[in-house]
A tleap script that builds the chain and sets N, CA, C and O, in Angstrom:
source leaprc.protein.ff14SB
mol = sequence {
  NMET SER ARG THR GLU MET LEU ARG ARG GLU
  ARG GLU ARG VAL LEU ALA ASN LEU ALA SER
  ASP TYR GLU ASN ARG THR LYS TRP LEU ILE
  ALA LEU MET ASP ILE ASP ASP GLU MET GLU
  GLU LEU GLU ASP SER ALA ASP HIE THR ASN
  ARG CALA
}
set mol.1.N position { -40.701 4.425 -35.656 }
set mol.1.CA position { -39.681 3.409 -35.467 }
set mol.1.C position { -40.372 2.112 -35.048 }
set mol.1.O position { -41.219 2.115 -34.155 }
set mol.2.N position { -40.011 1.015 -35.692 }
set mol.2.CA position { -40.638 -0.269 -35.400 }
set mol.2.C position { -40.104 -0.840 -34.077 }
set mol.2.O position { -39.058 -0.429 -33.577 }
set mol.3.N position { -40.843 -1.777 -33.546 }
set mol.3.CA position { -40.442 -2.423 -32.293 }
set mol.3.C position { -39.100 -3.149 -32.481 }
set mol.3.O position { -38.253 -3.151 -31.588 }
set mol.4.N position { -38.927 -3.757 -33.647 }
set mol.4.CA position { -37.677 -4.466 -33.921 }
set mol.4.C position { -36.491 -3.506 -33.900 }
set mol.4.O position { -35.443 -3.818 -33.334 }
set mol.5.N position { -36.658 -2.348 -34.511 }
set mol.5.CA position { -35.567 -1.365 -34.536 }
set mol.5.C position { -35.269 -0.857 -33.118 }
set mol.5.O position { -34.108 -0.664 -32.758 }
set mol.6.N position { -36.305 -0.646 -32.330 }
set mol.6.CA position { -36.100 -0.210 -30.946 }
set mol.6.C position { -35.328 -1.277 -30.166 }
set mol.6.O position { -34.433 -0.955 -29.386 }
set mol.7.N position { -35.675 -2.532 -30.379 }
set mol.7.CA position { -34.981 -3.617 -29.688 }
set mol.7.C position { -33.526 -3.715 -30.132 }
set mol.7.O position { -32.647 -3.973 -29.310 }
set mol.8.N position { -33.267 -3.516 -31.398 }
set mol.8.CA position { -31.883 -3.555 -31.883 }
set mol.8.C position { -31.043 -2.454 -31.241 }
set mol.8.O position { -29.901 -2.683 -30.845 }
set mol.9.N position { -31.615 -1.271 -31.142 }
set mol.9.CA position { -30.883 -0.153 -30.511 }
set mol.9.C position { -30.651 -0.418 -29.030 }
set mol.9.O position { -29.573 -0.146 -28.500 }
set mol.10.N position { -31.670 -0.948 -28.371 }
set mol.10.CA position { -31.537 -1.272 -26.948 }
set mol.10.C position { -30.489 -2.371 -26.756 }
set mol.10.O position { -29.723 -2.344 -25.793 }
set mol.11.N position { -30.462 -3.323 -27.664 }
set mol.11.CA position { -29.474 -4.410 -27.598 }
set mol.11.C position { -28.060 -3.844 -27.707 }
set mol.11.O position { -27.168 -4.259 -26.966 }
set mol.12.N position { -27.854 -2.918 -28.607 }
set mol.12.CA position { -26.540 -2.277 -28.755 }
set mol.12.C position { -26.133 -1.554 -27.474 }
set mol.12.O position { -24.978 -1.619 -27.051 }
set mol.13.N position { -27.096 -0.863 -26.863 }
set mol.13.CA position { -26.824 -0.145 -25.617 }
set mol.13.C position { -26.460 -1.122 -24.497 }
set mol.13.O position { -25.526 -0.884 -23.730 }
set mol.14.N position { -27.202 -2.211 -24.416 }
set mol.14.CA position { -26.938 -3.214 -23.387 }
set mol.14.C position { -25.565 -3.846 -23.598 }
set mol.14.O position { -24.832 -4.065 -22.633 }
set mol.15.N position { -25.207 -4.141 -24.846 }
set mol.15.CA position { -23.889 -4.715 -25.122 }
set mol.15.C position { -22.774 -3.757 -24.711 }
set mol.15.O position { -21.752 -4.188 -24.178 }
set mol.16.N position { -22.965 -2.472 -24.954 }
set mol.16.CA position { -21.966 -1.485 -24.541 }
set mol.16.C position { -21.845 -1.460 -23.022 }
set mol.16.O position { -20.736 -1.406 -22.491 }
set mol.17.N position { -22.960 -1.499 -22.328 }
set mol.17.CA position { -22.940 -1.511 -20.861 }
set mol.17.C position { -22.313 -2.797 -20.331 }
set mol.17.O position { -21.583 -2.775 -19.340 }
set mol.18.N position { -22.598 -3.906 -20.987 }
set mol.18.CA position { -22.030 -5.178 -20.575 }
set mol.18.C position { -20.506 -5.158 -20.672 }
set mol.18.O position { -19.817 -5.740 -19.834 }
set mol.19.N position { -19.991 -4.492 -21.686 }
set mol.19.CA position { -18.546 -4.431 -21.882 }
set mol.19.C position { -17.857 -3.502 -20.893 }
set mol.19.O position { -16.662 -3.647 -20.632 }
set mol.20.N position { -18.600 -2.552 -20.343 }
set mol.20.CA position { -17.953 -1.556 -19.493 }
set mol.20.C position { -18.359 -1.607 -18.019 }
set mol.20.O position { -17.617 -1.120 -17.166 }
set mol.21.N position { -19.496 -2.174 -17.707 }
set mol.21.CA position { -20.026 -2.160 -16.340 }
set mol.21.C position { -19.947 -3.560 -15.734 }
set mol.21.O position { -20.943 -4.281 -15.675 }
set mol.22.N position { -18.743 -3.935 -15.285 }
set mol.22.CA position { -18.512 -5.287 -14.783 }
set mol.22.C position { -19.275 -5.580 -13.495 }
set mol.22.O position { -19.645 -6.726 -13.240 }
set mol.23.N position { -19.509 -4.563 -12.692 }
set mol.23.CA position { -20.197 -4.785 -11.420 }
set mol.23.C position { -21.633 -5.249 -11.616 }
set mol.23.O position { -22.174 -5.970 -10.778 }
set mol.24.N position { -22.253 -4.837 -12.723 }
set mol.24.CA position { -23.649 -5.191 -12.990 }
set mol.24.C position { -23.779 -6.133 -14.186 }
set mol.24.O position { -24.780 -6.110 -14.901 }
set mol.25.N position { -22.770 -6.947 -14.388 }
set mol.25.CA position { -22.754 -7.838 -15.554 }
set mol.25.C position { -23.978 -8.756 -15.610 }
set mol.25.O position { -24.544 -8.968 -16.682 }
set mol.26.N position { -24.382 -9.291 -14.478 }
set mol.26.CA position { -25.551 -10.178 -14.445 }
set mol.26.C position { -26.799 -9.444 -14.923 }
set mol.26.O position { -27.588 -9.986 -15.696 }
set mol.27.N position { -26.970 -8.230 -14.469 }
set mol.27.CA position { -28.118 -7.424 -14.876 }
set mol.27.C position { -28.131 -7.233 -16.388 }
set mol.27.O position { -29.183 -7.360 -17.015 }
set mol.28.N position { -26.982 -6.932 -16.980 }
set mol.28.CA position { -26.919 -6.686 -18.423 }
set mol.28.C position { -27.105 -7.971 -19.220 }
set mol.28.O position { -27.696 -7.947 -20.299 }
set mol.29.N position { -26.609 -9.093 -18.702 }
set mol.29.CA position { -26.820 -10.365 -19.385 }
set mol.29.C position { -28.296 -10.748 -19.397 }
set mol.29.O position { -28.804 -11.248 -20.400 }
set mol.30.N position { -28.973 -10.515 -18.293 }
set mol.30.CA position { -30.409 -10.800 -18.227 }
set mol.30.C position { -31.170 -9.894 -19.191 }
set mol.30.O position { -32.074 -10.353 -19.890 }
set mol.31.N position { -30.812 -8.617 -19.232 }
set mol.31.CA position { -31.458 -7.690 -20.158 }
set mol.31.C position { -31.233 -8.127 -21.605 }
set mol.31.O position { -32.143 -8.050 -22.430 }
set mol.32.N position { -30.024 -8.582 -21.907 }
set mol.32.CA position { -29.705 -9.045 -23.256 }
set mol.32.C position { -30.536 -10.281 -23.615 }
set mol.32.O position { -31.047 -10.380 -24.730 }
set mol.33.N position { -30.670 -11.207 -22.689 }
set mol.33.CA position { -31.485 -12.397 -22.941 }
set mol.33.C position { -32.949 -12.029 -23.157 }
set mol.33.O position { -33.607 -12.604 -24.024 }
set mol.34.N position { -33.466 -11.079 -22.380 }
set mol.34.CA position { -34.849 -10.638 -22.542 }
set mol.34.C position { -35.071 -10.015 -23.916 }
set mol.34.O position { -36.077 -10.288 -24.572 }
set mol.35.N position { -34.136 -9.183 -24.346 }
set mol.35.CA position { -34.242 -8.542 -25.657 }
set mol.35.C position { -34.193 -9.594 -26.761 }
set mol.35.O position { -35.004 -9.564 -27.686 }
set mol.36.N position { -33.250 -10.519 -26.664 }
set mol.36.CA position { -33.138 -11.573 -27.671 }
set mol.36.C position { -34.400 -12.429 -27.724 }
set mol.36.O position { -34.850 -12.805 -28.807 }
set mol.37.N position { -34.969 -12.737 -26.570 }
set mol.37.CA position { -36.211 -13.513 -26.533 }
set mol.37.C position { -37.347 -12.767 -27.223 }
set mol.37.O position { -38.098 -13.358 -27.999 }
set mol.38.N position { -37.474 -11.479 -26.945 }
set mol.38.CA position { -38.542 -10.699 -27.560 }
set mol.38.C position { -38.348 -10.577 -29.074 }
set mol.38.O position { -39.313 -10.639 -29.836 }
set mol.39.N position { -37.103 -10.404 -29.501 }
set mol.39.CA position { -36.829 -10.335 -30.935 }
set mol.39.C position { -37.179 -11.664 -31.613 }
set mol.39.O position { -37.724 -11.676 -32.716 }
set mol.40.N position { -36.869 -12.766 -30.956 }
set mol.40.CA position { -37.199 -14.075 -31.498 }
set mol.40.C position { -38.714 -14.265 -31.590 }
set mol.40.O position { -39.215 -14.803 -32.577 }
set mol.41.N position { -39.440 -13.826 -30.566 }
set mol.41.CA position { -40.896 -13.918 -30.586 }
set mol.41.C position { -41.483 -13.093 -31.731 }
set mol.41.O position { -42.414 -13.538 -32.402 }
set mol.42.N position { -40.945 -11.899 -31.955 }
set mol.42.CA position { -41.414 -11.068 -33.053 }
set mol.42.C position { -41.164 -11.745 -34.400 }
set mol.42.O position { -42.021 -11.712 -35.282 }
set mol.43.N position { -39.998 -12.353 -34.556 }
set mol.43.CA position { -39.681 -13.055 -35.804 }
set mol.43.C position { -40.607 -14.252 -35.996 }
set mol.43.O position { -41.089 -14.494 -37.103 }
set mol.44.N position { -40.856 -14.999 -34.924 }
set mol.44.CA position { -41.742 -16.158 -35.013 }
set mol.44.C position { -43.166 -15.739 -35.375 }
set mol.44.O position { -43.816 -16.387 -36.196 }
set mol.45.N position { -43.642 -14.673 -34.772 }
set mol.45.CA position { -45.000 -14.223 -35.077 }
set mol.45.C position { -45.086 -13.689 -36.507 }
set mol.45.O position { -46.116 -13.853 -37.161 }
set mol.46.N position { -44.030 -13.058 -36.998 }
set mol.46.CA position { -44.011 -12.580 -38.381 }
set mol.46.C position { -43.998 -13.767 -39.341 }
set mol.46.O position { -44.678 -13.743 -40.367 }
set mol.47.N position { -43.232 -14.798 -39.013 }
set mol.47.CA position { -43.195 -16.001 -39.848 }
set mol.47.C position { -44.560 -16.682 -39.870 }
set mol.47.O position { -45.023 -17.135 -40.917 }
set mol.48.N position { -45.187 -16.748 -38.718 }
set mol.48.CA position { -46.502 -17.378 -38.611 }
set mol.48.C position { -47.537 -16.583 -39.402 }
set mol.48.O position { -48.393 -17.172 -40.062 }
set mol.49.N position { -47.470 -15.266 -39.344 }
set mol.49.CA position { -48.405 -14.408 -40.063 }
set mol.49.C position { -48.221 -14.567 -41.573 }
set mol.49.O position { -49.197 -14.595 -42.324 }
set mol.50.N position { -46.976 -14.668 -42.008 }
set mol.50.CA position { -46.688 -14.803 -43.442 }
set mol.50.C position { -47.151 -16.146 -43.993 }
set mol.50.O position { -47.489 -16.242 -45.173 }
set mol.51.N position { -47.173 -17.166 -43.172 }
set mol.51.CA position { -47.600 -18.496 -43.616 }
set mol.51.C position { -49.103 -18.576 -43.767 }
set mol.51.O position { -49.603 -19.336 -44.596 }
set mol.52.N position { -49.831 -17.805 -42.981 }
set mol.52.CA position { -51.298 -17.885 -42.986 }
set mol.52.C position { -51.908 -17.235 -44.201 }
set mol.52.O position { -53.131 -17.222 -44.346 }
savepdb mol mol.pdb
quit
């Protein structure tokens, strides 16, 4: 399983927790931002690799 696929699955899990776990909403939002940042970095590095 690729890192991107693992991040997508983790993102889905975090979104489910965000919708149901109101007490820890801040924690889930931070986790979601971290996942999105890492996915963006992976896309940027793939784009950079393809250009070279």
